[in-house]
C-alpha positions, 0 to 999 in steps of 0.5 A: 839755593843756598843753606842761608836762603833755604833757612830764611824761607823757613823762618818766613814759613814758622812765622807766618805759622806762629802768627796763622794758630793764634789767630784761629785759636782767636776768631773761634773764641765766641764758639769756645765759650758757649761751649764750655758755658762761661759767663765772661767774668769765668772765661776771663779767668780761664784765659790766665793760664795760656798767660801762665803758661807762657811765662813760665815757659820762655825761661824753659825755652831759653835753656833748652835752645841754648843747650838744644839750638834753635832750629830742635827747639823751633820745631818741638815748640811748632809741633807743639803748637799747632797739636795745642789747638785740639785740647781748646776744642775738646774743652766742656768747662772751665778746669779742662780750657784753663788746663788746655790754655795753658798747654797752649801758651806753653807752647806759643811762649816757646815757639816764639824765643825760639823761632825769634833765636832762628832769627837771630842767626839767618839774620848774623848770617845773613847779614843783612837786616830781616827780622822786620819782615818776619814780624811781618809774616806774623802779622800776614799769618795773623790776618789769613788766620782770623780770615780762615776762621772767621769763614769756618765759624760762618758755616757753624763748623765745629772748633774742635774739627775746625781745629783738627784739620788746622793743626795735622796741615800745619803740622805736616807741612812744618815737619817738610820744611824744618829741614831748611831750619840752620843749625848752628848750635856746636853741641855744647852749652853756651855761657849766658844758657842760665840767666839770673836777674843780678846777672843781666847786662845792662845793655840788655835791661835797657833792651828789655825795658824797650820792648816793655814799654813797646808791647805794653802799648801794644797790649793796650791798643788792641784791647782800646782803641774801639772802645777810646773810637766809640765812647769818646768819638763817638763812634760807630759799632763798625767805624770803631772797629775801623781802628785797630784795624787800620792800626794793625795794616800799618803796622803789616806792612811797615815791617814789610819796608822795616828792613830796608828803612833799618838798612837806610838809617842804622837801627838807632835812628829807625828806633828813634824816629820810629818811637816818636812817630808812634806818640805824635800817633797818639798824641794825634788820634787822642787829641782829636776831636773827629774820628777822621783825624783819630785814624790817622794817627791810630795808622801813624802808631802802628806804622811807630810799633811796627819795627821797634820790637823786631829791632829788639827781639833780634838786638838782644840776641846779640848780645856781647857775653849772652847767648843768643836763647837766653838773649831772646827769651829774657827780652821776650819774657819781661815783654810778654810781661809788659803786653799783660800789664797793658791792658787793664794799666790804662783801665785803672788810667781811664777809671781814675782820671779818663780814657783820653789820659789811660792812652796818654801813656803809650805815647809816654812809653813809646818815648822810652825807646826814644831815650834808649835806642842807643843800645839796639846797635850790636856792641863789643864785650866792655871789660869791666873797670870800663864805661858799658854804658853806650852814648845817647 
């Protein structure tokens, strides 16, 4: 097996690991809330620790990846992310849980940036699209972690024991497959390792806008689809839960075939058609008068969203004049902000108008990718004095 093929399988494993760890935590949230004795408001406040950790760690990770290479930082991030599970199982109240979640969020953001930079480097070495399949492995890891976490929770296993077993097992596996990562770092800092906002190229800003809008939409879908089906469509609990299930299943499925679609259509047309499909799906879901029509709409939205964010991450790592570490960190950091802002934005709109109107914003945000799709195509560095805006 060639070094590039080994790196491909190693990157698949890293994405799978990341999704599995996130889902392991999510599956035990009820048990952690019971252990700490926090009410919903206090627990929600503690959860901000994770968001704060991610947002602060991502820019630093971009610098570290540029300085030390994505392979080293991916390994450190994966092992640290595994270890970050254990303190959350030991938390006894709001202060300790907030600190544990801050560390967990920092490791999540660090690993996210580093493994996406590694994925960009592997994709470049292969010479063909593969980013969508990497992100499909994250979704698959999430499904595995959720299923395993549910089974463990049903047997009343203490979260700290569950977390410790998962952490140690995955850390050992990570150390085992780490030598397969592709080290393309030349040992010197590359241009663009530090990227102040005023120095962000227009192409990278456009890619960030795509990622921001799509992650606003994805975050809103995760929190509001079930509520929409329950309150607006008057669905029962089981049917309401199926909304996000079909959305996630469609997203995972189309991520598995997304690279083939991109290879056939090219990244620009793929983003355009996918964003139009997502917008049409949302329109169908909010215009439906029955659950039977809303569910295909949510499935179409999941299929449309599936390929856009992976392509945006990959494009962020290929902007001329910007190091892959700084580019991916910038896209990821702004995307994370969108993921955090999405649910409250929909909530405020729903309160002021209606939940249909709130979800309608997702359709509008999806169309941003249609307008800016031209920027996901790799382009040569443009000299000062010439136009830097690609044709749309």
